[in-house]
N, C-alpha and C positions, 0 to 999 in steps of 0.2 A: 578451623573454621573458614568457610570460603567467603570471599568478598562478594557482595550483591550490588548491582546497580540497575534501577529502572528508569525508562525512559518513555516519553510521550511523542507521538508524531501526530500531526493534524494537517489535511490536505483538503483543497476544495477546487474544482473547476467547473467553467461555465459550458453548458451544452453547445455544441456546434453542427449544424447541419452536415451531412456528408462525410463525417469523419468516423471511423469505427469506433463502437463503444467496447471497452475491454475493462474488467473489474476483476480483480484478484487473479488476474492471469486468463480468465475467461471470457472470449469473444461472444458478444450479443448481439442477434439480429435485431437491429435499431436504426431508425432513419437520422438519428444524431448521435454522435459520441461525445466525448470530453476533450475540449481545447487544451492543448498542451503541447510541448516541445517534443515530448517522448509520444508514448501511447496514450498519456493522460489518464493511468489508472490510479484512482485516488486511493483505493485500498492499498495497493503495493507501495506507493508514495508515503503514505501515513506509517507503514510497517518500517519503511527503509529510516525515517525521522526517528522513530522510536529506537531502532536499533542504534544508529550513530549516536543519538542524544545519549543513550544509556552507557556507550562507550566513551563519551566525551569527544567524539570525533567530527563535531559540526553537524551540518546538515545536509540535506540531499542537493540543494543548490550550490554549496560549497565543493561538494565532491563532483556534481555533473553539471557543468555550466550549461545555460540554455542557449547561450552562445554558440556552442561547438555543434557545428553542421552534421558531424557523425552520430550525433544522439537524436537527430530529426526523426521521429516516428519510432524509435526503439523500444524494444518491449520492456518494460518494466521489471518483469522478472530476470531479465540480464542484468539491469542497475541493481536489483536486490542480492543477486550471487555475488556481484563485484562488492557491494557495501558490506555484506556479510564477511567476506573474505578479509576485507579491512578490520573488521571486528574481531575475527578470529586471529588475526594477524597480531592483536594487540593481547592474546591470550583471554578473550571472553567468550562465553559458547550461551546460545540461547536457553534458557530454562522454559520459558514459555512467552507467548504472545496473544493478545486478544484484539481483534480489528473489528470495528463497527462501521458499516455504510450507513449513510444518513441521506435520504431523500425519500420521495414518494414512488417512483418506479426507477430500475425495473424491480421485480420481486426475485428474490435470489434463493429462495428456499430449495428449489429443485437443483441448484448448481452448486449451494455451499459446500457440499463434500469435495466437489471438484477444485473449487477454490482452495480449499485448505490442503488437498494433496498438491495442487501446484505450487504454492506457497512453501510447503515443507519440502517438497523436491528441490526448489531453487536453493534453500538454506540447507539441503542435506541433512535433515533432522527427521526424526520419526514423526509420523501421523500421531495428532494430539498436541503438539507442542506449539500450533498456530491455531486459532479459532475465528472464525468469521460470523459475524452477526450482522443484523441490519435493524434499523428503526427509521420511523417516518417522523415528521415535524408536525403532522395533522394540518397541513396546508400552511403552515408558518414559515416566515423567511424565503432566501432565494430557492432552497432546496424544496420547500414546500411548495412554492409557485411553479415547480418544475423547470428552473432556470439553469440548474446545474446540480450536482453532487458533492457531497462531501464525505471525508471519513476520518476517523480516530483511531489510533492503534496505542498500545502500551506494550513495552517488551521489559521482560526480568532477565538480566545476564548475571551469569556468575562466573568467577576467575578460579 
């Protein structure tokens, strides 16, 4: 019988003018992006935390210090690859992950498949193991007011 572990990840960033907007590895044409030490990709950050949490390996901040100047503006997909390599090094593999973007804009339906392809490619797993969805908050909270975006992810690992 295989050992199973589940982890959850949550991330949120404020919008910042003049910063590129990247979600699930996909760049968006937008006047503002998400403030963060890396590219601010909340979907990928939440997925990283879900993976690390399930494997009992800490969190994104403990693995990738925001004080590290080499990580300034780095692609979160690169961080995801490194985090999952560490997870695999502990003999865990991804069964599946589900990611949810929380915010009023942007709409992601047209690029959802691209996000899933980029995330699964970074993890070197087959399509279908990672899903991406979105929800609004109907105008409630910081995401509803358009001040930023949040994401949640859950990951199931097996040894």
